[in-house]
PDB file of N, CA, C and O in Angstrom:
ATOM      1  N   MET A   1       0.844  -1.165   0.000  1.00  0.00           N
ATOM      2  CA  MET A   1       0.000   0.000   0.000  1.00  0.00           C
ATOM      3  C   MET A   1       0.895   1.235   0.000  1.00  0.00           C
ATOM      4  O   MET A   1       1.810   1.341   0.816  1.00  0.00           O
ATOM      5  N   LEU A   2       0.632   2.164  -0.911  1.00  0.00           N
ATOM      6  CA  LEU A   2       1.446   3.374  -1.026  1.00  0.00           C
ATOM      7  C   LEU A   2       1.282   4.316   0.155  1.00  0.00           C
ATOM      8  O   LEU A   2       2.272   4.804   0.700  1.00  0.00           O
ATOM      9  N   ASN A   3       0.049   4.578   0.555  1.00  0.00           N
ATOM     10  CA  ASN A   3      -0.229   5.519   1.625  1.00  0.00           C
ATOM     11  C   ASN A   3      -0.807   4.774   2.821  1.00  0.00           C
ATOM     12  O   ASN A   3      -2.018   4.584   2.928  1.00  0.00           O
ATOM     13  N   THR A   4       0.072   4.363   3.705  1.00  0.00           N
ATOM     14  CA  THR A   4      -0.377   3.579   4.861  1.00  0.00           C
ATOM     15  C   THR A   4      -1.090   4.429   5.895  1.00  0.00           C
ATOM     16  O   THR A   4      -1.594   3.897   6.884  1.00  0.00           O
ATOM     17  N   ASN A   5      -1.146   5.756   5.690  1.00  0.00           N
ATOM     18  CA  ASN A   5      -1.876   6.624   6.602  1.00  0.00           C
ATOM     19  C   ASN A   5      -3.385   6.599   6.348  1.00  0.00           C
ATOM     20  O   ASN A   5      -4.160   7.057   7.187  1.00  0.00           O
ATOM     21  N   LEU A   6      -3.802   6.069   5.202  1.00  0.00           N
ATOM     22  CA  LEU A   6      -5.231   5.973   4.914  1.00  0.00           C
ATOM     23  C   LEU A   6      -5.872   4.954   5.849  1.00  0.00           C
ATOM     24  O   LEU A   6      -5.278   3.910   6.117  1.00  0.00           O
ATOM     25  N   PRO A   7      -7.058   5.234   6.342  1.00  0.00           N
ATOM     26  CA  PRO A   7      -7.759   4.242   7.166  1.00  0.00           C
ATOM     27  C   PRO A   7      -7.998   2.977   6.343  1.00  0.00           C
ATOM     28  O   PRO A   7      -8.562   3.038   5.251  1.00  0.00           O
ATOM     29  N   HIS A   8      -7.572   1.847   6.865  1.00  0.00           N
ATOM     30  CA  HIS A   8      -7.725   0.605   6.114  1.00  0.00           C
ATOM     31  C   HIS A   8      -7.789  -0.594   7.057  1.00  0.00           C
ATOM     32  O   HIS A   8      -7.341  -0.552   8.203  1.00  0.00           O
ATOM     33  N   THR A   9      -8.364  -1.655   6.518  1.00  0.00           N
ATOM     34  CA  THR A   9      -8.409  -2.935   7.209  1.00  0.00           C
ATOM     35  C   THR A   9      -7.991  -3.993   6.205  1.00  0.00           C
ATOM     36  O   THR A   9      -8.553  -4.082   5.114  1.00  0.00           O
ATOM     37  N   GLU A  10      -7.005  -4.790   6.577  1.00  0.00           N
ATOM     38  CA  GLU A  10      -6.529  -5.839   5.674  1.00  0.00           C
ATOM     39  C   GLU A  10      -6.507  -7.173   6.405  1.00  0.00           C
ATOM     40  O   GLU A  10      -6.044  -7.272   7.541  1.00  0.00           O
ATOM     41  N   THR A  11      -7.015  -8.192   5.733  1.00  0.00           N
ATOM     42  CA  THR A  11      -6.949  -9.562   6.240  1.00  0.00           C
ATOM     43  C   THR A  11      -6.223 -10.397   5.192  1.00  0.00           C
ATOM     44  O   THR A  11      -5.721  -9.855   4.207  1.00  0.00           O
ATOM     45  N   LYS A  12      -6.166 -11.683   5.391  1.00  0.00           N
ATOM     46  CA  LYS A  12      -5.527 -12.561   4.402  1.00  0.00           C
ATOM     47  C   LYS A  12      -6.288 -12.577   3.080  1.00  0.00           C
ATOM     48  O   LYS A  12      -5.699 -12.840   2.032  1.00  0.00           O
ATOM     49  N   THR A  13      -7.586 -12.299   3.119  1.00  0.00           N
ATOM     50  CA  THR A  13      -8.392 -12.405   1.904  1.00  0.00           C
ATOM     51  C   THR A  13      -9.042 -11.101   1.455  1.00  0.00           C
ATOM     52  O   THR A  13      -9.666 -11.066   0.394  1.00  0.00           O
ATOM     53  N   SER A  14      -8.910 -10.020   2.241  1.00  0.00           N
ATOM     54  CA  SER A  14      -9.618  -8.796   1.849  1.00  0.00           C
ATOM     55  C   SER A  14      -8.837  -7.544   2.212  1.00  0.00           C
ATOM     56  O   SER A  14      -7.940  -7.555   3.055  1.00  0.00           O
ATOM     57  N   LEU A  15      -9.220  -6.454   1.532  1.00  0.00           N
ATOM     58  CA  LEU A  15      -8.650  -5.146   1.809  1.00  0.00           C
ATOM     59  C   LEU A  15      -9.750  -4.110   1.668  1.00  0.00           C
ATOM     60  O   LEU A  15     -10.474  -4.086   0.673  1.00  0.00           O
ATOM     61  N   GLN A  16      -9.867  -3.257   2.670  1.00  0.00           N
ATOM     62  CA  GLN A  16     -10.811  -2.137   2.651  1.00  0.00           C
ATOM     63  C   GLN A  16     -10.012  -0.881   2.938  1.00  0.00           C
ATOM     64  O   GLN A  16      -9.319  -0.800   3.953  1.00  0.00           O
ATOM     65  N   ILE A  17     -10.107   0.111   2.040  1.00  0.00           N
ATOM     66  CA  ILE A  17      -9.390   1.371   2.201  1.00  0.00           C
ATOM     67  C   ILE A  17     -10.385   2.516   2.070  1.00  0.00           C
ATOM     68  O   ILE A  17     -11.214   2.523   1.160  1.00  0.00           O
ATOM     69  N   THR A  18     -10.304   3.478   2.974  1.00  0.00           N
ATOM     70  CA  THR A  18     -11.095   4.706   2.875  1.00  0.00           C
ATOM     71  C   THR A  18     -10.157   5.805   2.407  1.00  0.00           C
ATOM     72  O   THR A  18      -9.096   6.017   2.993  1.00  0.00           O
ATOM     73  N   PHE A  19     -10.553   6.506   1.344  1.00  0.00           N
ATOM     74  CA  PHE A  19      -9.679   7.485   0.728  1.00  0.00           C
ATOM     75  C   PHE A  19      -9.830   8.866   1.355  1.00  0.00           C
ATOM     76  O   PHE A  19     -10.402   9.782   0.763  1.00  0.00           O
ATOM     77  N   CYS A  20      -9.300   8.988   2.570  1.00  0.00           N
ATOM     78  CA  CYS A  20      -9.225  10.265   3.266  1.00  0.00           C
ATOM     79  C   CYS A  20      -8.111  10.158   4.288  1.00  0.00           C
ATOM     80  O   CYS A  20      -7.482   9.109   4.426  1.00  0.00           O
ATOM     81  N   GLY A  21      -7.874  11.227   4.992  1.00  0.00           N
ATOM     82  CA  GLY A  21      -6.810  11.199   5.975  1.00  0.00           C
ATOM     83  C   GLY A  21      -7.285  11.049   7.403  1.00  0.00           C
ATOM     84  O   GLY A  21      -6.500  10.698   8.283  1.00  0.00           O
ATOM     85  N   THR A  22      -8.561  11.311   7.646  1.00  0.00           N
ATOM     86  CA  THR A  22      -9.011  11.337   9.033  1.00  0.00           C
ATOM     87  C   THR A  22      -9.848  10.135   9.434  1.00  0.00           C
ATOM     88  O   THR A  22      -9.850   9.732  10.598  1.00  0.00           O
ATOM     89  N   GLY A  23     -10.561   9.562   8.469  1.00  0.00           N
ATOM     90  CA  GLY A  23     -11.452   8.458   8.802  1.00  0.00           C
ATOM     91  C   GLY A  23     -12.756   8.910   9.428  1.00  0.00           C
ATOM     92  O   GLY A  23     -13.598   8.079   9.768  1.00  0.00           O
ATOM     93  N   LYS A  24     -12.941  10.222   9.588  1.00  0.00           N
ATOM     94  CA  LYS A  24     -14.146  10.757  10.217  1.00  0.00           C
ATOM     95  C   LYS A  24     -15.101  11.374   9.201  1.00  0.00           C
ATOM     96  O   LYS A  24     -16.220  11.751   9.550  1.00  0.00           O
ATOM     97  N   CYS A  25     -14.672  11.477   7.960  1.00  0.00           N
ATOM     98  CA  CYS A  25     -15.527  12.113   6.954  1.00  0.00           C
ATOM     99  C   CYS A  25     -16.282  11.048   6.154  1.00  0.00           C
ATOM    100  O   CYS A  25     -16.185   9.854   6.442  1.00  0.00           O
ATOM    101  N   LYS A  26     -17.017  11.490   5.168  1.00  0.00           N
ATOM    102  CA  LYS A  26     -17.810  10.578   4.351  1.00  0.00           C
ATOM    103  C   LYS A  26     -17.111  10.352   3.018  1.00  0.00           C
ATOM    104  O   LYS A  26     -17.672  10.625   1.958  1.00  0.00           O
ATOM    105  N   CYS A  27     -15.907   9.861   3.080  1.00  0.00           N
ATOM    106  CA  CYS A  27     -15.090   9.664   1.894  1.00  0.00           C
ATOM    107  C   CYS A  27     -15.364   8.294   1.269  1.00  0.00           C
ATOM    108  O   CYS A  27     -15.764   7.360   1.964  1.00  0.00           O
ATOM    109  N   PRO A  28     -15.151   8.180  -0.032  1.00  0.00           N
ATOM    110  CA  PRO A  28     -15.370   6.894  -0.681  1.00  0.00           C
ATOM    111  C   PRO A  28     -14.334   5.859  -0.239  1.00  0.00           C
ATOM    112  O   PRO A  28     -13.235   6.197   0.200  1.00  0.00           O
ATOM    113  N   SER A  29     -14.711   4.624  -0.367  1.00  0.00           N
ATOM    114  CA  SER A  29     -13.813   3.536   0.013  1.00  0.00           C
ATOM    115  C   SER A  29     -13.849   2.459  -1.063  1.00  0.00           C
ATOM    116  O   SER A  29     -14.683   2.480  -1.968  1.00  0.00           O
ATOM    117  N   ILE A  30     -12.928   1.529  -0.938  1.00  0.00           N
ATOM    118  CA  ILE A  30     -12.895   0.373  -1.831  1.00  0.00           C
ATOM    119  C   ILE A  30     -12.910  -0.877  -0.960  1.00  0.00           C
ATOM    120  O   ILE A  30     -12.275  -0.929   0.093  1.00  0.00           O
ATOM    121  N   ASP A  31     -13.638  -1.869  -1.415  1.00  0.00           N
ATOM    122  CA  ASP A  31     -13.754  -3.142  -0.704  1.00  0.00           C
ATOM    123  C   ASP A  31     -13.476  -4.244  -1.715  1.00  0.00           C
ATOM    124  O   ASP A  31     -14.267  -4.482  -2.627  1.00  0.00           O
ATOM    125  N   ILE A  32     -12.338  -4.915  -1.539  1.00  0.00           N
ATOM    126  CA  ILE A  32     -11.953  -5.992  -2.449  1.00  0.00           C
ATOM    127  C   ILE A  32     -11.662  -7.239  -1.620  1.00  0.00           C
ATOM    128  O   ILE A  32     -11.048  -7.164  -0.556  1.00  0.00           O
ATOM    129  N   ASN A  33     -12.111  -8.382  -2.124  1.00  0.00           N
ATOM    130  CA  ASN A  33     -12.019  -9.625  -1.376  1.00  0.00           C
ATOM    131  C   ASN A  33     -11.729 -10.767  -2.343  1.00  0.00           C
ATOM    132  O   ASN A  33     -12.359 -10.868  -3.396  1.00  0.00           O
ATOM    133  N   LYS A  34     -10.781 -11.622  -1.990  1.00  0.00           N
ATOM    134  CA  LYS A  34     -10.442 -12.767  -2.840  1.00  0.00           C
ATOM    135  C   LYS A  34     -11.626 -13.705  -3.047  1.00  0.00           C
ATOM    136  O   LYS A  34     -11.718 -14.378  -4.073  1.00  0.00           O
ATOM    137  N   ASP A  35     -12.521 -13.748  -2.082  1.00  0.00           N
ATOM    138  CA  ASP A  35     -13.643 -14.683  -2.129  1.00  0.00           C
ATOM    139  C   ASP A  35     -14.905 -14.091  -2.760  1.00  0.00           C
ATOM    140  O   ASP A  35     -15.948 -14.745  -2.782  1.00  0.00           O
ATOM    141  N   ASN A  36     -14.820 -12.851  -3.276  1.00  0.00           N
ATOM    142  CA  ASN A  36     -15.972 -12.199  -3.870  1.00  0.00           C
ATOM    143  C   ASN A  36     -15.583 -11.721  -5.264  1.00  0.00           C
ATOM    144  O   ASN A  36     -14.526 -11.110  -5.424  1.00  0.00           O
ATOM    145  N   ASP A  37     -16.396 -11.978  -6.263  1.00  0.00           N
ATOM    146  CA  ASP A  37     -16.098 -11.588  -7.633  1.00  0.00           C
ATOM    147  C   ASP A  37     -16.426 -10.125  -7.922  1.00  0.00           C
ATOM    148  O   ASP A  37     -16.181  -9.646  -9.029  1.00  0.00           O
ATOM    149  N   THR A  38     -16.973  -9.413  -6.947  1.00  0.00           N
ATOM    150  CA  THR A  38     -17.360  -8.016  -7.127  1.00  0.00           C
ATOM    151  C   THR A  38     -16.508  -7.113  -6.247  1.00  0.00           C
ATOM    152  O   THR A  38     -16.325  -7.384  -5.060  1.00  0.00           O
ATOM    153  N   ILE A  39     -15.988  -6.038  -6.832  1.00  0.00           N
ATOM    154  CA  ILE A  39     -15.255  -5.018  -6.108  1.00  0.00           C
ATOM    155  C   ILE A  39     -16.198  -3.830  -5.947  1.00  0.00           C
ATOM    156  O   ILE A  39     -16.813  -3.382  -6.914  1.00  0.00           O
ATOM    157  N   ILE A  40     -16.306  -3.327  -4.733  1.00  0.00           N
ATOM    158  CA  ILE A  40     -17.243  -2.242  -4.449  1.00  0.00           C
ATOM    159  C   ILE A  40     -16.458  -0.969  -4.141  1.00  0.00           C
ATOM    160  O   ILE A  40     -15.554  -0.965  -3.306  1.00  0.00           O
ATOM    161  N   ILE A  41     -16.823   0.106  -4.831  1.00  0.00           N
ATOM    162  CA  ILE A  41     -16.225   1.414  -4.599  1.00  0.00           C
ATOM    163  C   ILE A  41     -17.348   2.383  -4.261  1.00  0.00           C
ATOM    164  O   ILE A  41     -18.384   2.393  -4.926  1.00  0.00           O
ATOM    165  N   GLY A  42     -17.147   3.195  -3.233  1.00  0.00           N
ATOM    166  CA  GLY A  42     -18.145   4.200  -2.891  1.00  0.00           C
ATOM    167  C   GLY A  42     -18.437   4.219  -1.413  1.00  0.00           C
ATOM    168  O   GLY A  42     -17.650   3.755  -0.587  1.00  0.00           O
ATOM    169  N   GLY A  43     -19.587   4.767  -1.107  1.00  0.00           N
ATOM    170  CA  GLY A  43     -20.012   4.874   0.277  1.00  0.00           C
ATOM    171  C   GLY A  43     -21.506   5.096   0.359  1.00  0.00           C
ATOM    172  O   GLY A  43     -22.168   5.352  -0.647  1.00  0.00           O
ATOM    173  N   LYS A  44     -22.016   4.998   1.543  1.00  0.00           N
ATOM    174  CA  LYS A  44     -23.460   5.124   1.771  1.00  0.00           C
ATOM    175  C   LYS A  44     -23.995   6.450   1.226  1.00  0.00           C
ATOM    176  O   LYS A  44     -25.041   6.482   0.578  1.00  0.00           O
ATOM    177  N   ASP A  45     -23.279   7.534   1.490  1.00  0.00           N
ATOM    178  CA  ASP A  45     -23.746   8.853   1.060  1.00  0.00           C
ATOM    179  C   ASP A  45     -23.497   9.113  -0.425  1.00  0.00           C
ATOM    180  O   ASP A  45     -24.295   9.783  -1.080  1.00  0.00           O
ATOM    181  N   GLU A  46     -22.401   8.589  -0.953  1.00  0.00           N
ATOM    182  CA  GLU A  46     -22.044   8.825  -2.349  1.00  0.00           C
ATOM    183  C   GLU A  46     -22.718   7.858  -3.304  1.00  0.00           C
ATOM    184  O   GLU A  46     -22.869   8.139  -4.493  1.00  0.00           O
ATOM    185  N   GLY A  47     -23.114   6.734  -2.777  1.00  0.00           N
ATOM    186  CA  GLY A  47     -23.602   5.655  -3.623  1.00  0.00           C
ATOM    187  C   GLY A  47     -22.469   4.679  -3.905  1.00  0.00           C
ATOM    188  O   GLY A  47     -21.304   4.974  -3.638  1.00  0.00           O
ATOM    189  N   PHE A  48     -22.815   3.528  -4.440  1.00  0.00           N
ATOM    190  CA  PHE A  48     -21.837   2.471  -4.670  1.00  0.00           C
ATOM    191  C   PHE A  48     -21.724   2.149  -6.155  1.00  0.00           C
ATOM    192  O   PHE A  48     -22.706   2.182  -6.897  1.00  0.00           O
ATOM    193  N   THR A  49     -20.513   1.842  -6.560  1.00  0.00           N
ATOM    194  CA  THR A  49     -20.247   1.333  -7.900  1.00  0.00           C
ATOM    195  C   THR A  49     -19.650  -0.051  -7.734  1.00  0.00           C
ATOM    196  O   THR A  49     -18.746  -0.259  -6.925  1.00  0.00           O
ATOM    197  N   ARG A  50     -20.154  -0.976  -8.495  1.00  0.00           N
ATOM    198  CA  ARG A  50     -19.664  -2.351  -8.420  1.00  0.00           C
ATOM    199  C   ARG A  50     -18.996  -2.718  -9.730  1.00  0.00           C
ATOM    200  O   ARG A  50     -19.540  -2.483 -10.809  1.00  0.00           O
ATOM    201  N   PHE A  51     -17.803  -3.301  -9.623  1.00  0.00           N
ATOM    202  CA  PHE A  51     -17.043  -3.778 -10.770  1.00  0.00           C
ATOM    203  C   PHE A  51     -16.823  -5.276 -10.619  1.00  0.00           C
ATOM    204  O   PHE A  51     -16.624  -5.763  -9.506  1.00  0.00           O
ATOM    205  N   THR A  52     -16.856  -6.008 -11.719  1.00  0.00           N
ATOM    206  CA  THR A  52     -16.330  -7.369 -11.669  1.00  0.00           C
ATOM    207  C   THR A  52     -14.815  -7.226 -11.579  1.00  0.00           C
ATOM    208  O   THR A  52     -14.275  -6.159 -11.873  1.00  0.00           O
ATOM    209  N   LYS A  53     -14.139  -8.267 -11.184  1.00  0.00           N
ATOM    210  CA  LYS A  53     -12.676  -8.196 -11.109  1.00  0.00           C
ATOM    211  C   LYS A  53     -12.081  -7.937 -12.489  1.00  0.00           C
ATOM    212  O   LYS A  53     -11.082  -7.228 -12.605  1.00  0.00           O
ATOM    213  N   GLU A  54     -12.675  -8.499 -13.528  1.00  0.00           N
ATOM    214  CA  GLU A  54     -12.201  -8.261 -14.886  1.00  0.00           C
ATOM    215  C   GLU A  54     -12.354  -6.787 -15.263  1.00  0.00           C
ATOM    216  O   GLU A  54     -11.431  -6.196 -15.824  1.00  0.00           O
ATOM    217  N   GLN A  55     -13.506  -6.189 -14.962  1.00  0.00           N
ATOM    218  CA  GLN A  55     -13.729  -4.775 -15.250  1.00  0.00           C
ATOM    219  C   GLN A  55     -12.754  -3.894 -14.464  1.00  0.00           C
ATOM    220  O   GLN A  55     -12.230  -2.915 -14.994  1.00  0.00           O
ATOM    221  N   PHE A  56     -12.517  -4.246 -13.211  1.00  0.00           N
ATOM    222  CA  PHE A  56     -11.605  -3.474 -12.370  1.00  0.00           C
ATOM    223  C   PHE A  56     -10.185  -3.552 -12.907  1.00  0.00           C
ATOM    224  O   PHE A  56      -9.465  -2.554 -12.903  1.00  0.00           O
ATOM    225  N   GLN A  57      -9.774  -4.727 -13.369  1.00  0.00           N
ATOM    226  CA  GLN A  57      -8.450  -4.871 -13.968  1.00  0.00           C
ATOM    227  C   GLN A  57      -8.323  -4.014 -15.226  1.00  0.00           C
ATOM    228  O   GLN A  57      -7.266  -3.435 -15.477  1.00  0.00           O
ATOM    229  N   MET A  58      -9.393  -3.931 -16.018  1.00  0.00           N
ATOM    230  CA  MET A  58      -9.389  -3.076 -17.203  1.00  0.00           C
ATOM    231  C   MET A  58      -9.233  -1.612 -16.798  1.00  0.00           C
ATOM    232  O   MET A  58      -8.467  -0.876 -17.419  1.00  0.00           O
ATOM    233  N   LEU A  59      -9.952  -1.190 -15.765  1.00  0.00           N
ATOM    234  CA  LEU A  59      -9.852   0.179 -15.269  1.00  0.00           C
ATOM    235  C   LEU A  59      -8.425   0.489 -14.804  1.00  0.00           C
ATOM    236  O   LEU A  59      -7.869   1.534 -15.143  1.00  0.00           O
ATOM    237  N   LEU A  60      -7.844  -0.417 -14.034  1.00  0.00           N
ATOM    238  CA  LEU A  60      -6.484  -0.206 -13.545  1.00  0.00           C
ATOM    239  C   LEU A  60      -5.486  -0.110 -14.691  1.00  0.00           C
ATOM    240  O   LEU A  60      -4.593   0.736 -14.669  1.00  0.00           O
ATOM    241  N   LYS A  61      -5.632  -0.966 -15.682  1.00  0.00           N
ATOM    242  CA  LYS A  61      -4.727  -0.949 -16.826  1.00  0.00           C
ATOM    243  C   LYS A  61      -4.814   0.392 -17.553  1.00  0.00           C
ATOM    244  O   LYS A  61      -3.787   0.976 -17.899  1.00  0.00           O
ATOM    245  N   GLU A  62      -6.019   0.878 -17.784  1.00  0.00           N
ATOM    246  CA  GLU A  62      -6.191   2.168 -18.451  1.00  0.00           C
ATOM    247  C   GLU A  62      -5.583   3.294 -17.612  1.00  0.00           C
ATOM    248  O   GLU A  62      -4.937   4.190 -18.155  1.00  0.00           O
ATOM    249  N   ALA A  63      -5.788   3.254 -16.289  1.00  0.00           N
ATOM    250  CA  ALA A  63      -5.230   4.283 -15.413  1.00  0.00           C
ATOM    251  C   ALA A  63      -3.704   4.244 -15.443  1.00  0.00           C
ATOM    252  O   ALA A  63      -3.058   5.289 -15.518  1.00  0.00           O
ATOM    253  N   LYS A  64      -3.129   3.048 -15.386  1.00  0.00           N
ATOM    254  CA  LYS A  64      -1.668   2.919 -15.416  1.00  0.00           C
ATOM    255  C   LYS A  64      -1.085   3.395 -16.742  1.00  0.00           C
ATOM    256  O   LYS A  64       0.029   3.917 -16.779  1.00  0.00           O
ATOM    257  N   GLU A  65      -1.819   3.221 -17.811  1.00  0.00           N
ATOM    258  CA  GLU A  65      -1.357   3.643 -19.143  1.00  0.00           C
ATOM    259  C   GLU A  65      -1.509   5.148 -19.356  1.00  0.00           C
ATOM    260  O   GLU A  65      -1.047   5.678 -20.366  1.00  0.00           O
ATOM    261  N   GLY A  66      -2.148   5.838 -18.417  1.00  0.00           N
ATOM    262  CA  GLY A  66      -2.273   7.280 -18.511  1.00  0.00           C
ATOM    263  C   GLY A  66      -3.503   7.773 -19.246  1.00  0.00           C
ATOM    264  O   GLY A  66      -3.586   8.953 -19.585  1.00  0.00           O
ATOM    265  N   THR A  67      -4.451   6.903 -19.497  1.00  0.00           N
ATOM    266  CA  THR A  67      -5.659   7.263 -20.244  1.00  0.00           C
ATOM    267  C   THR A  67      -6.387   8.463 -19.651  1.00  0.00           C
ATOM    268  O   THR A  67      -6.940   9.274 -20.393  1.00  0.00           O
ATOM    269  N   PHE A  68      -6.394   8.588 -18.331  1.00  0.00           N
ATOM    270  CA  PHE A  68      -7.168   9.631 -17.666  1.00  0.00           C
ATOM    271  C   PHE A  68      -6.326  10.840 -17.257  1.00  0.00           C
ATOM    272  O   PHE A  68      -6.863  11.821 -16.742  1.00  0.00           O
ATOM    273  N   ASP A  69      -5.023  10.781 -17.478  1.00  0.00           N
ATOM    274  CA  ASP A  69      -4.122  11.816 -16.974  1.00  0.00           C
ATOM    275  C   ASP A  69      -4.509  13.220 -17.421  1.00  0.00           C
ATOM    276  O   ASP A  69      -4.464  14.153 -16.619  1.00  0.00           O
ATOM    277  N   LYS A  70      -4.887  13.386 -18.675  1.00  0.00           N
ATOM    278  CA  LYS A  70      -5.180  14.743 -19.153  1.00  0.00           C
ATOM    279  C   LYS A  70      -6.411  15.343 -18.479  1.00  0.00           C
ATOM    280  O   LYS A  70      -6.603  16.559 -18.507  1.00  0.00           O
ATOM    281  N   TYR A  71      -7.229  14.513 -17.885  1.00  0.00           N
ATOM    282  CA  TYR A  71      -8.416  15.002 -17.187  1.00  0.00           C
ATOM    283  C   TYR A  71      -8.139  15.296 -15.715  1.00  0.00           C
ATOM    284  O   TYR A  71      -8.950  15.934 -15.044  1.00  0.00           O
ATOM    285  N   LEU A  72      -7.005  14.835 -15.217  1.00  0.00           N
ATOM    286  CA  LEU A  72      -6.664  15.018 -13.811  1.00  0.00           C
ATOM    287  C   LEU A  72      -5.670  16.136 -13.587  1.00  0.00           C
ATOM    288  O   LEU A  72      -5.656  16.747 -12.518  1.00  0.00           O
ATOM    289  N   LYS A  73      -4.850  16.410 -14.562  1.00  0.00           N
ATOM    290  CA  LYS A  73      -3.794  17.415 -14.419  1.00  0.00           C
ATOM    291  C   LYS A  73      -4.321  18.800 -14.722  1.00  0.00           C
ATOM    292  O   LYS A  73      -5.191  18.978 -15.575  1.00  0.00           O
ATOM    293  N   ASN A  74      -3.787  19.774 -14.019  1.00  0.00           N
ATOM    294  CA  ASN A  74      -4.151  21.168 -14.243  1.00  0.00           C
ATOM    295  C   ASN A  74      -3.178  21.789 -15.248  1.00  0.00           C
ATOM    296  O   ASN A  74      -2.258  22.513 -14.867  1.00  0.00           O
ATOM    297  N   ASN A  75      -3.386  21.504 -16.503  1.00  0.00           N
ATOM    298  CA  ASN A  75      -2.500  22.032 -17.554  1.00  0.00           C
ATOM    299  C   ASN A  75      -2.996  23.340 -18.072  1.00  0.00           C
ATOM    300  O   ASN A  75      -2.376  23.928 -18.959  1.00  0.00           O
TER     301      ASN A  75
END
């Protein structure tokens, strides 16, 4: 994990990370589990998005290749 300061829970089969620094806000999280074919991103207030592991791998590959970079950078 790159940022170990993020609130997270990890077991042998699962990882849950909340993307904030305090753990007290309503920030989105990710829930991934070896025993579940669905990866869940989001939160109660934001709503949830569900990806199959195949879809999530496609998303990660596109992100790593820089597909979204021009939309994230302040150029």
